[in-house]
PyMOL Python script that loads the backbone (N, CA, C, O; Angstrom):
from pymol import cmd

cmd.read_pdbstr("""\
ATOM      1  N   MET A   1       0.609  -0.998  -0.274  1.00  0.00           N
ATOM      2  CA  MET A   1      -0.068  -0.140  -0.047  1.00  0.00           C
ATOM      3  C   MET A   1       0.955   1.403  -0.129  1.00  0.00           C
ATOM      4  O   MET A   1       2.102   1.386   0.319  1.00  0.00           O
ATOM      5  N   GLY A   2       0.570   2.215  -0.530  1.00  0.00           N
ATOM      6  CA  GLY A   2       1.350   3.772  -0.667  1.00  0.00           C
ATOM      7  C   GLY A   2       0.410   4.748  -0.609  1.00  0.00           C
ATOM      8  O   GLY A   2      -0.811   4.654  -0.738  1.00  0.00           O
ATOM      9  N   VAL A   3       1.144   5.763  -0.388  1.00  0.00           N
ATOM     10  CA  VAL A   3       0.087   6.979   0.140  1.00  0.00           C
ATOM     11  C   VAL A   3       1.342   8.231  -0.615  1.00  0.00           C
ATOM     12  O   VAL A   3       2.528   8.489  -0.408  1.00  0.00           O
ATOM     13  N   ALA A   4       0.155   8.801  -1.646  1.00  0.00           N
ATOM     14  CA  ALA A   4       0.825  10.003  -2.326  1.00  0.00           C
ATOM     15  C   ALA A   4       1.208  11.177  -1.088  1.00  0.00           C
ATOM     16  O   ALA A   4       0.536  11.279  -0.062  1.00  0.00           O
ATOM     17  N   GLU A   5       2.040  11.765  -1.300  1.00  0.00           N
ATOM     18  CA  GLU A   5       2.657  12.907  -0.503  1.00  0.00           C
ATOM     19  C   GLU A   5       1.714  14.267  -0.987  1.00  0.00           C
ATOM     20  O   GLU A   5       1.566  15.190  -0.185  1.00  0.00           O
ATOM     21  N   THR A   6       1.104  14.324  -2.319  1.00  0.00           N
ATOM     22  CA  THR A   6       0.729  15.548  -2.770  1.00  0.00           C
ATOM     23  C   THR A   6      -0.613  14.989  -2.936  1.00  0.00           C
ATOM     24  O   THR A   6      -0.763  13.775  -2.805  1.00  0.00           O
ATOM     25  N   ALA A   7      -1.575  15.726  -3.204  1.00  0.00           N
ATOM     26  CA  ALA A   7      -3.056  15.734  -3.946  1.00  0.00           C
ATOM     27  C   ALA A   7      -3.243  16.059  -5.338  1.00  0.00           C
ATOM     28  O   ALA A   7      -2.749  17.045  -5.884  1.00  0.00           O
ATOM     29  N   PRO A   8      -3.942  15.232  -5.871  1.00  0.00           N
ATOM     30  CA  PRO A   8      -4.045  16.148  -7.312  1.00  0.00           C
ATOM     31  C   PRO A   8      -4.297  17.288  -7.420  1.00  0.00           C
ATOM     32  O   PRO A   8      -5.021  17.956  -6.683  1.00  0.00           O
ATOM     33  N   GLU A   9      -3.446  17.784  -8.803  1.00  0.00           N
ATOM     34  CA  GLU A   9      -3.512  19.527  -9.025  1.00  0.00           C
ATOM     35  C   GLU A   9      -4.823  19.707  -9.153  1.00  0.00           C
ATOM     36  O   GLU A   9      -5.528  18.917  -9.781  1.00  0.00           O
ATOM     37  N   GLY A  10      -5.320  20.884  -8.504  1.00  0.00           N
ATOM     38  CA  GLY A  10      -6.726  21.349  -8.375  1.00  0.00           C
ATOM     39  C   GLY A  10      -7.535  20.849  -7.126  1.00  0.00           C
ATOM     40  O   GLY A  10      -8.637  21.374  -6.969  1.00  0.00           O
ATOM     41  N   PHE A  11      -7.153  19.951  -6.263  1.00  0.00           N
ATOM     42  CA  PHE A  11      -7.533  19.071  -5.018  1.00  0.00           C
ATOM     43  C   PHE A  11      -7.194  19.225  -3.742  1.00  0.00           C
ATOM     44  O   PHE A  11      -6.122  18.680  -3.481  1.00  0.00           O
ATOM     45  N   ALA A  12      -7.689  19.746  -2.879  1.00  0.00           N
ATOM     46  CA  ALA A  12      -7.217  19.559  -1.505  1.00  0.00           C
ATOM     47  C   ALA A  12      -6.420  18.088  -1.188  1.00  0.00           C
ATOM     48  O   ALA A  12      -5.241  18.074  -0.834  1.00  0.00           O
ATOM     49  N   SER A  13      -7.193  16.910  -1.357  1.00  0.00           N
ATOM     50  CA  SER A  13      -7.145  15.997  -1.298  1.00  0.00           C
ATOM     51  C   SER A  13      -8.008  14.668  -2.168  1.00  0.00           C
ATOM     52  O   SER A  13      -9.007  14.706  -2.887  1.00  0.00           O
ATOM     53  N   SER A  14      -7.263  13.705  -1.800  1.00  0.00           N
ATOM     54  CA  SER A  14      -8.087  12.278  -3.038  1.00  0.00           C
ATOM     55  C   SER A  14      -8.274  11.298  -1.769  1.00  0.00           C
ATOM     56  O   SER A  14      -8.045  11.315  -0.560  1.00  0.00           O
ATOM     57  N   GLY A  15      -8.745  10.560  -2.600  1.00  0.00           N
ATOM     58  CA  GLY A  15      -9.215   9.173  -1.909  1.00  0.00           C
ATOM     59  C   GLY A  15      -9.503   7.927  -3.155  1.00  0.00           C
ATOM     60  O   GLY A  15      -9.825   8.052  -4.337  1.00  0.00           O
ATOM     61  N   LEU A  16      -9.272   6.882  -2.441  1.00  0.00           N
ATOM     62  CA  LEU A  16      -9.703   5.958  -3.280  1.00  0.00           C
ATOM     63  C   LEU A  16     -10.181   4.452  -2.476  1.00  0.00           C
ATOM     64  O   LEU A  16      -9.443   3.863  -1.687  1.00  0.00           O
ATOM     65  N   ALA A  17     -11.424   4.037  -2.825  1.00  0.00           N
ATOM     66  CA  ALA A  17     -11.662   2.878  -1.968  1.00  0.00           C
ATOM     67  C   ALA A  17     -11.846   1.643  -3.053  1.00  0.00           C
ATOM     68  O   ALA A  17     -12.550   1.612  -4.062  1.00  0.00           O
ATOM     69  N   LEU A  18     -11.127   0.817  -2.597  1.00  0.00           N
ATOM     70  CA  LEU A  18     -11.282  -0.644  -3.284  1.00  0.00           C
ATOM     71  C   LEU A  18     -11.865  -1.880  -2.460  1.00  0.00           C
ATOM     72  O   LEU A  18     -11.256  -2.354  -1.501  1.00  0.00           O
ATOM     73  N   VAL A  19     -13.141  -2.383  -2.926  1.00  0.00           N
ATOM     74  CA  VAL A  19     -14.241  -3.007  -2.479  1.00  0.00           C
ATOM     75  C   VAL A  19     -14.525  -4.184  -3.223  1.00  0.00           C
ATOM     76  O   VAL A  19     -14.492  -4.153  -4.453  1.00  0.00           O
ATOM     77  N   ASN A  20     -14.839  -5.365  -2.505  1.00  0.00           N
ATOM     78  CA  ASN A  20     -14.957  -6.647  -3.384  1.00  0.00           C
ATOM     79  C   ASN A  20     -16.642  -6.700  -2.888  1.00  0.00           C
ATOM     80  O   ASN A  20     -16.900  -6.723  -1.684  1.00  0.00           O
ATOM     81  N   HIS A  21     -17.680  -6.717  -3.861  1.00  0.00           N
ATOM     82  CA  HIS A  21     -19.219  -6.400  -4.008  1.00  0.00           C
ATOM     83  C   HIS A  21     -19.735  -7.183  -4.707  1.00  0.00           C
ATOM     84  O   HIS A  21     -19.522  -6.991  -5.904  1.00  0.00           O
ATOM     85  N   THR A  22     -20.480  -8.197  -4.404  1.00  0.00           N
ATOM     86  CA  THR A  22     -21.682  -8.638  -5.478  1.00  0.00           C
ATOM     87  C   THR A  22     -22.323  -8.178  -6.352  1.00  0.00           C
ATOM     88  O   THR A  22     -22.520  -8.777  -7.409  1.00  0.00           O
ATOM     89  N   GLY A  23     -22.784  -7.006  -6.082  1.00  0.00           N
ATOM     90  CA  GLY A  23     -23.239  -5.830  -7.403  1.00  0.00           C
ATOM     91  C   GLY A  23     -22.557  -5.914  -8.503  1.00  0.00           C
ATOM     92  O   GLY A  23     -23.236  -5.656  -9.497  1.00  0.00           O
ATOM     93  N   ILE A  24     -21.483  -6.174  -8.703  1.00  0.00           N
ATOM     94  CA  ILE A  24     -20.310  -6.001  -9.800  1.00  0.00           C
ATOM     95  C   ILE A  24     -20.976  -7.582 -10.683  1.00  0.00           C
ATOM     96  O   ILE A  24     -20.364  -7.833 -11.722  1.00  0.00           O
ATOM     97  N   ALA A  25     -21.921  -8.395 -10.384  1.00  0.00           N
ATOM     98  CA  ALA A  25     -22.357  -9.326 -11.138  1.00  0.00           C
ATOM     99  C   ALA A  25     -23.376  -8.879 -12.066  1.00  0.00           C
ATOM    100  O   ALA A  25     -23.336  -9.263 -13.235  1.00  0.00           O
ATOM    101  N   ALA A  26     -24.306  -8.085 -11.641  1.00  0.00           N
ATOM    102  CA  ALA A  26     -25.052  -6.767 -12.744  1.00  0.00           C
ATOM    103  C   ALA A  26     -24.503  -6.554 -13.858  1.00  0.00           C
ATOM    104  O   ALA A  26     -25.062  -6.794 -14.928  1.00  0.00           O
ATOM    105  N   VAL A  27     -23.056  -5.958 -13.717  1.00  0.00           N
ATOM    106  CA  VAL A  27     -22.339  -5.592 -14.580  1.00  0.00           C
ATOM    107  C   VAL A  27     -21.785  -6.371 -15.378  1.00  0.00           C
ATOM    108  O   VAL A  27     -21.687  -6.000 -16.548  1.00  0.00           O
ATOM    109  N   PHE A  28     -21.352  -7.452 -15.052  1.00  0.00           N
ATOM    110  CA  PHE A  28     -20.882  -8.396 -16.036  1.00  0.00           C
ATOM    111  C   PHE A  28     -22.183  -9.229 -16.831  1.00  0.00           C
ATOM    112  O   PHE A  28     -21.912  -9.882 -17.839  1.00  0.00           O
ATOM    113  N   GLU A  29     -23.326  -9.179 -16.421  1.00  0.00           N
ATOM    114  CA  GLU A  29     -24.535  -9.872 -16.787  1.00  0.00           C
ATOM    115  C   GLU A  29     -24.950  -8.813 -17.891  1.00  0.00           C
ATOM    116  O   GLU A  29     -25.464  -9.295 -18.900  1.00  0.00           O
ATOM    117  N   ARG A  30     -24.806  -7.504 -17.843  1.00  0.00           N
ATOM    118  CA  ARG A  30     -25.047  -6.381 -18.996  1.00  0.00           C
ATOM    119  C   ARG A  30     -23.998  -6.879 -20.148  1.00  0.00           C
ATOM    120  O   ARG A  30     -24.143  -7.080 -21.354  1.00  0.00           O
ATOM    121  N   LEU A  31     -22.942  -6.987 -19.311  1.00  0.00           N
ATOM    122  CA  LEU A  31     -21.880  -7.217 -20.464  1.00  0.00           C
ATOM    123  C   LEU A  31     -22.265  -8.415 -21.750  1.00  0.00           C
ATOM    124  O   LEU A  31     -22.339  -8.243 -22.967  1.00  0.00           O
ATOM    125  N   ILE A  32     -22.444  -9.542 -21.001  1.00  0.00           N
ATOM    126  CA  ILE A  32     -22.868 -10.510 -21.715  1.00  0.00           C
ATOM    127  C   ILE A  32     -24.018 -10.274 -22.681  1.00  0.00           C
ATOM    128  O   ILE A  32     -24.014 -10.691 -23.840  1.00  0.00           O
ATOM    129  N   THR A  33     -25.080  -9.523 -22.080  1.00  0.00           N
ATOM    130  CA  THR A  33     -26.104  -8.973 -22.971  1.00  0.00           C
ATOM    131  C   THR A  33     -25.389  -8.423 -24.006  1.00  0.00           C
ATOM    132  O   THR A  33     -25.322  -9.073 -25.049  1.00  0.00           O
ATOM    133  N   ASN A  34     -24.825  -7.326 -23.929  1.00  0.00           N
ATOM    134  CA  ASN A  34     -24.350  -6.824 -25.134  1.00  0.00           C
ATOM    135  C   ASN A  34     -23.498  -7.278 -25.665  1.00  0.00           C
ATOM    136  O   ASN A  34     -23.509  -7.046 -26.874  1.00  0.00           O
ATOM    137  N   PHE A  35     -22.525  -7.990 -25.238  1.00  0.00           N
ATOM    138  CA  PHE A  35     -21.675  -9.072 -26.257  1.00  0.00           C
ATOM    139  C   PHE A  35     -22.414  -9.790 -27.011  1.00  0.00           C
ATOM    140  O   PHE A  35     -22.218  -9.791 -28.226  1.00  0.00           O
ATOM    141  N   ASP A  36     -23.434 -10.559 -26.420  1.00  0.00           N
ATOM    142  CA  ASP A  36     -24.308 -11.222 -27.164  1.00  0.00           C
ATOM    143  C   ASP A  36     -25.037 -10.818 -28.773  1.00  0.00           C
ATOM    144  O   ASP A  36     -25.150 -11.267 -29.913  1.00  0.00           O
ATOM    145  N   ILE A  37     -25.407  -9.664 -27.935  1.00  0.00           N
ATOM    146  CA  ILE A  37     -26.225  -9.067 -29.296  1.00  0.00           C
ATOM    147  C   ILE A  37     -25.131  -8.395 -30.398  1.00  0.00           C
ATOM    148  O   ILE A  37     -25.506  -8.054 -31.520  1.00  0.00           O
ATOM    149  N   MET A  38     -23.739  -8.248 -29.944  1.00  0.00           N
ATOM    150  CA  MET A  38     -23.225  -7.680 -31.075  1.00  0.00           C
ATOM    151  C   MET A  38     -22.493  -9.072 -31.728  1.00  0.00           C
ATOM    152  O   MET A  38     -22.331  -9.092 -32.948  1.00  0.00           O
ATOM    153  N   PHE A  39     -22.073 -10.182 -30.951  1.00  0.00           N
ATOM    154  CA  PHE A  39     -21.811 -11.278 -31.611  1.00  0.00           C
ATOM    155  C   PHE A  39     -22.530 -11.823 -32.796  1.00  0.00           C
ATOM    156  O   PHE A  39     -22.082 -11.862 -33.942  1.00  0.00           O
ATOM    157  N   ASP A  40     -23.688 -12.237 -32.396  1.00  0.00           N
ATOM    158  CA  ASP A  40     -24.316 -12.574 -33.157  1.00  0.00           C
ATOM    159  C   ASP A  40     -24.769 -11.669 -34.353  1.00  0.00           C
ATOM    160  O   ASP A  40     -25.247 -12.228 -35.340  1.00  0.00           O
ATOM    161  N   ASN A  41     -24.664 -10.508 -34.329  1.00  0.00           N
ATOM    162  CA  ASN A  41     -24.523  -9.649 -35.551  1.00  0.00           C
ATOM    163  C   ASN A  41     -22.928  -9.167 -36.303  1.00  0.00           C
ATOM    164  O   ASN A  41     -22.598  -8.380 -37.190  1.00  0.00           O
ATOM    165  N   HIS A  42     -22.318  -9.982 -35.525  1.00  0.00           N
ATOM    166  CA  HIS A  42     -20.605 -10.288 -36.014  1.00  0.00           C
ATOM    167  C   HIS A  42     -20.338  -8.925 -35.779  1.00  0.00           C
ATOM    168  O   HIS A  42     -19.211  -8.811 -36.261  1.00  0.00           O
ATOM    169  N   ALA A  43     -20.690  -7.711 -35.302  1.00  0.00           N
ATOM    170  CA  ALA A  43     -19.837  -6.869 -34.832  1.00  0.00           C
ATOM    171  C   ALA A  43     -18.896  -6.300 -34.351  1.00  0.00           C
ATOM    172  O   ALA A  43     -18.863  -6.012 -33.154  1.00  0.00           O
ATOM    173  N   TYR A  44     -17.954  -6.026 -35.173  1.00  0.00           N
ATOM    174  CA  TYR A  44     -16.442  -5.555 -34.681  1.00  0.00           C
ATOM    175  C   TYR A  44     -15.598  -7.196 -34.645  1.00  0.00           C
ATOM    176  O   TYR A  44     -14.379  -7.322 -34.536  1.00  0.00           O
ATOM    177  N   THR A  45     -16.395  -8.118 -34.743  1.00  0.00           N
ATOM    178  CA  THR A  45     -15.535  -9.235 -34.732  1.00  0.00           C
ATOM    179  C   THR A  45     -14.424  -9.333 -36.107  1.00  0.00           C
ATOM    180  O   THR A  45     -13.556 -10.206 -36.077  1.00  0.00           O
ATOM    181  N   HIS A  46     -14.478  -8.781 -36.799  1.00  0.00           N
ATOM    182  CA  HIS A  46     -13.374  -8.887 -37.960  1.00  0.00           C
ATOM    183  C   HIS A  46     -12.058  -8.082 -37.578  1.00  0.00           C
ATOM    184  O   HIS A  46     -10.952  -8.213 -38.102  1.00  0.00           O
ATOM    185  N   TRP A  47     -12.357  -7.368 -36.724  1.00  0.00           N
ATOM    186  CA  TRP A  47     -11.326  -6.700 -35.856  1.00  0.00           C
ATOM    187  C   TRP A  47     -10.609  -7.363 -35.065  1.00  0.00           C
ATOM    188  O   TRP A  47      -9.495  -6.969 -34.720  1.00  0.00           O
ATOM    189  N   TYR A  48     -11.066  -8.317 -34.716  1.00  0.00           N
ATOM    190  CA  TYR A  48     -10.205  -9.477 -33.441  1.00  0.00           C
ATOM    191  C   TYR A  48      -9.635 -10.755 -34.218  1.00  0.00           C
ATOM    192  O   TYR A  48      -8.624 -11.392 -33.922  1.00  0.00           O
ATOM    193  N   GLU A  49     -10.627 -11.013 -35.414  1.00  0.00           N
ATOM    194  CA  GLU A  49     -10.105 -12.056 -36.057  1.00  0.00           C
ATOM    195  C   GLU A  49      -8.745 -11.410 -37.086  1.00  0.00           C
ATOM    196  O   GLU A  49      -7.669 -12.008 -37.074  1.00  0.00           O
ATOM    197  N   ASN A  50      -8.906 -10.369 -37.798  1.00  0.00           N
ATOM    198  CA  ASN A  50      -7.711 -10.167 -38.527  1.00  0.00           C
ATOM    199  C   ASN A  50      -6.560 -10.068 -37.282  1.00  0.00           C
ATOM    200  O   ASN A  50      -5.416 -10.087 -37.737  1.00  0.00           O
ATOM    201  N   ASN A  51      -6.629  -9.968 -35.840  1.00  0.00           N
ATOM    202  CA  ASN A  51      -5.597 -10.052 -35.216  1.00  0.00           C
ATOM    203  C   ASN A  51      -5.360 -11.278 -34.156  1.00  0.00           C
ATOM    204  O   ASN A  51      -4.684 -11.350 -33.129  1.00  0.00           O
ATOM    205  N   GLY A  52      -6.408 -12.439 -35.008  1.00  0.00           N
ATOM    206  CA  GLY A  52      -5.519 -13.999 -34.459  1.00  0.00           C
ATOM    207  C   GLY A  52      -6.418 -14.188 -33.116  1.00  0.00           C
ATOM    208  O   GLY A  52      -6.067 -14.925 -32.194  1.00  0.00           O
ATOM    209  N   VAL A  53      -7.552 -13.474 -33.120  1.00  0.00           N
ATOM    210  CA  VAL A  53      -8.568 -14.081 -32.106  1.00  0.00           C
ATOM    211  C   VAL A  53      -9.589 -14.529 -33.038  1.00  0.00           C
ATOM    212  O   VAL A  53     -10.102 -13.882 -33.951  1.00  0.00           O
ATOM    213  N   SER A  54      -9.821 -15.769 -32.666  1.00  0.00           N
ATOM    214  CA  SER A  54     -11.067 -16.735 -33.433  1.00  0.00           C
ATOM    215  C   SER A  54     -12.438 -16.547 -32.309  1.00  0.00           C
ATOM    216  O   SER A  54     -12.455 -16.364 -31.092  1.00  0.00           O
ATOM    217  N   ARG A  55     -13.424 -16.670 -33.220  1.00  0.00           N
ATOM    218  CA  ARG A  55     -14.677 -16.704 -32.557  1.00  0.00           C
ATOM    219  C   ARG A  55     -14.862 -17.719 -31.564  1.00  0.00           C
ATOM    220  O   ARG A  55     -15.735 -17.426 -30.747  1.00  0.00           O
ATOM    221  N   ASP A  56     -14.249 -18.933 -31.373  1.00  0.00           N
ATOM    222  CA  ASP A  56     -14.493 -19.798 -30.655  1.00  0.00           C
ATOM    223  C   ASP A  56     -13.473 -19.165 -29.324  1.00  0.00           C
ATOM    224  O   ASP A  56     -13.859 -19.482 -28.199  1.00  0.00           O
ATOM    225  N   MET A  57     -12.373 -18.410 -29.403  1.00  0.00           N
ATOM    226  CA  MET A  57     -12.014 -17.885 -28.392  1.00  0.00           C
ATOM    227  C   MET A  57     -12.757 -16.847 -27.495  1.00  0.00           C
ATOM    228  O   MET A  57     -12.860 -16.727 -26.274  1.00  0.00           O
ATOM    229  N   MET A  58     -13.335 -16.002 -28.776  1.00  0.00           N
ATOM    230  CA  MET A  58     -14.196 -14.763 -27.839  1.00  0.00           C
ATOM    231  C   MET A  58     -15.321 -15.609 -27.028  1.00  0.00           C
ATOM    232  O   MET A  58     -15.497 -15.396 -25.829  1.00  0.00           O
ATOM    233  N   ALA A  59     -16.060 -16.561 -27.730  1.00  0.00           N
ATOM    234  CA  ALA A  59     -16.963 -17.683 -27.004  1.00  0.00           C
ATOM    235  C   ALA A  59     -16.365 -18.177 -25.711  1.00  0.00           C
ATOM    236  O   ALA A  59     -16.961 -17.985 -24.651  1.00  0.00           O
ATOM    237  N   HIS A  60     -15.632 -18.576 -25.741  1.00  0.00           N
ATOM    238  CA  HIS A  60     -14.888 -18.805 -24.521  1.00  0.00           C
ATOM    239  C   HIS A  60     -14.659 -17.908 -23.582  1.00  0.00           C
ATOM    240  O   HIS A  60     -14.847 -18.178 -22.396  1.00  0.00           O
ATOM    241  N   ALA A  61     -14.198 -16.658 -24.016  1.00  0.00           N
ATOM    242  CA  ALA A  61     -14.115 -15.679 -22.802  1.00  0.00           C
ATOM    243  C   ALA A  61     -15.342 -14.968 -22.287  1.00  0.00           C
ATOM    244  O   ALA A  61     -15.564 -14.461 -21.188  1.00  0.00           O
ATOM    245  N   ARG A  62     -16.318 -15.100 -23.728  1.00  0.00           N
ATOM    246  CA  ARG A  62     -17.924 -15.157 -22.921  1.00  0.00           C
ATOM    247  C   ARG A  62     -18.127 -16.002 -21.876  1.00  0.00           C
ATOM    248  O   ARG A  62     -18.441 -15.490 -20.801  1.00  0.00           O
ATOM    249  N   ASN A  63     -18.003 -17.349 -21.961  1.00  0.00           N
ATOM    250  CA  ASN A  63     -18.416 -18.266 -20.957  1.00  0.00           C
ATOM    251  C   ASN A  63     -17.566 -18.110 -19.199  1.00  0.00           C
ATOM    252  O   ASN A  63     -17.971 -18.378 -18.068  1.00  0.00           O
ATOM    253  N   THR A  64     -16.263 -17.555 -19.730  1.00  0.00           N
ATOM    254  CA  THR A  64     -15.890 -17.239 -18.524  1.00  0.00           C
ATOM    255  C   THR A  64     -16.499 -15.828 -17.777  1.00  0.00           C
ATOM    256  O   THR A  64     -16.532 -15.887 -16.548  1.00  0.00           O
ATOM    257  N   ILE A  65     -16.871 -14.857 -18.264  1.00  0.00           N
ATOM    258  CA  ILE A  65     -17.553 -13.893 -17.842  1.00  0.00           C
ATOM    259  C   ILE A  65     -19.094 -14.285 -17.131  1.00  0.00           C
ATOM    260  O   ILE A  65     -19.705 -13.743 -16.210  1.00  0.00           O
ATOM    261  N   VAL A  66     -19.385 -15.333 -17.888  1.00  0.00           N
ATOM    262  CA  VAL A  66     -20.979 -15.879 -17.333  1.00  0.00           C
ATOM    263  C   VAL A  66     -20.509 -16.290 -15.849  1.00  0.00           C
ATOM    264  O   VAL A  66     -20.809 -15.726 -14.797  1.00  0.00           O
ATOM    265  N   ASN A  67     -19.718 -17.389 -16.034  1.00  0.00           N
ATOM    266  CA  ASN A  67     -19.172 -18.246 -15.035  1.00  0.00           C
ATOM    267  C   ASN A  67     -18.548 -17.602 -13.793  1.00  0.00           C
ATOM    268  O   ASN A  67     -18.576 -18.142 -12.687  1.00  0.00           O
ATOM    269  N   LEU A  68     -17.947 -16.339 -14.060  1.00  0.00           N
ATOM    270  CA  LEU A  68     -17.551 -15.188 -12.693  1.00  0.00           C
ATOM    271  C   LEU A  68     -18.930 -14.454 -12.253  1.00  0.00           C
ATOM    272  O   LEU A  68     -19.257 -14.184 -11.097  1.00  0.00           O
ATOM    273  N   ALA A  69     -19.621 -14.209 -13.366  1.00  0.00           N
ATOM    274  CA  ALA A  69     -21.000 -13.573 -12.668  1.00  0.00           C
ATOM    275  C   ALA A  69     -21.640 -14.729 -11.693  1.00  0.00           C
ATOM    276  O   ALA A  69     -21.890 -14.554 -10.501  1.00  0.00           O
ATOM    277  N   GLN A  70     -21.849 -15.896 -12.398  1.00  0.00           N
ATOM    278  CA  GLN A  70     -22.941 -16.608 -11.312  1.00  0.00           C
ATOM    279  C   GLN A  70     -21.899 -17.158 -10.221  1.00  0.00           C
ATOM    280  O   GLN A  70     -22.325 -17.866  -9.309  1.00  0.00           O
ATOM    281  N   SER A  71     -20.171 -16.749 -10.333  1.00  0.00           N
ATOM    282  CA  SER A  71     -19.866 -17.118  -9.028  1.00  0.00           C
ATOM    283  C   SER A  71     -20.407 -15.956  -7.957  1.00  0.00           C
ATOM    284  O   SER A  71     -20.850 -16.252  -6.847  1.00  0.00           O
ATOM    285  N   TYR A  72     -20.320 -14.796  -8.381  1.00  0.00           N
ATOM    286  CA  TYR A  72     -20.904 -13.356  -7.641  1.00  0.00           C
ATOM    287  C   TYR A  72     -22.123 -13.842  -6.954  1.00  0.00           C
ATOM    288  O   TYR A  72     -22.403 -13.526  -5.798  1.00  0.00           O
ATOM    289  N   ARG A  73     -22.835 -14.615  -7.695  1.00  0.00           N
ATOM    290  CA  ARG A  73     -24.367 -14.456  -7.638  1.00  0.00           C
ATOM    291  C   ARG A  73     -24.655 -15.461  -6.275  1.00  0.00           C
ATOM    292  O   ARG A  73     -25.283 -15.252  -5.237  1.00  0.00           O
ATOM    293  N   ASP A  74     -23.955 -16.556  -6.739  1.00  0.00           N
ATOM    294  CA  ASP A  74     -23.795 -17.118  -5.659  1.00  0.00           C
ATOM    295  C   ASP A  74     -23.463 -17.085  -4.603  1.00  0.00           C
ATOM    296  O   ASP A  74     -23.734 -17.909  -3.729  1.00  0.00           O
ATOM    297  N   ALA A  75     -22.659 -15.890  -4.483  1.00  0.00           N
ATOM    298  CA  ALA A  75     -21.775 -15.446  -3.048  1.00  0.00           C
ATOM    299  C   ALA A  75     -22.569 -14.376  -2.286  1.00  0.00           C
ATOM    300  O   ALA A  75     -22.216 -13.794  -1.260  1.00  0.00           O
ATOM    301  N   SER A  76     -23.810 -14.211  -3.039  1.00  0.00           N
ATOM    302  CA  SER A  76     -24.839 -12.986  -2.345  1.00  0.00           C
ATOM    303  C   SER A  76     -25.989 -13.519  -1.484  1.00  0.00           C
ATOM    304  O   SER A  76     -26.773 -12.737  -0.948  1.00  0.00           O
TER     305      SER A  76
END
""", "prot")
cmd.dss("prot")
cmd.show_as("cartoon", "prot")
cmd.util.cbc("prot")
cmd.orient("prot")
């Protein structure tokens, strides 16, 4: 952990809170919903495919986020 000696320019002080909260599951679920819409319509996928990311890899990443969201739901 570190402490900054000076506040950001224009501010008297600053703060940062890092928390682990199950509410993030809703954010992940919204991300999956938006991903599904774009993925089903092939939106932007060519940019990834041109750089070596296959549709299978994209689907695997989606499933990872689904599992993560479910883990947070199970914990709440």
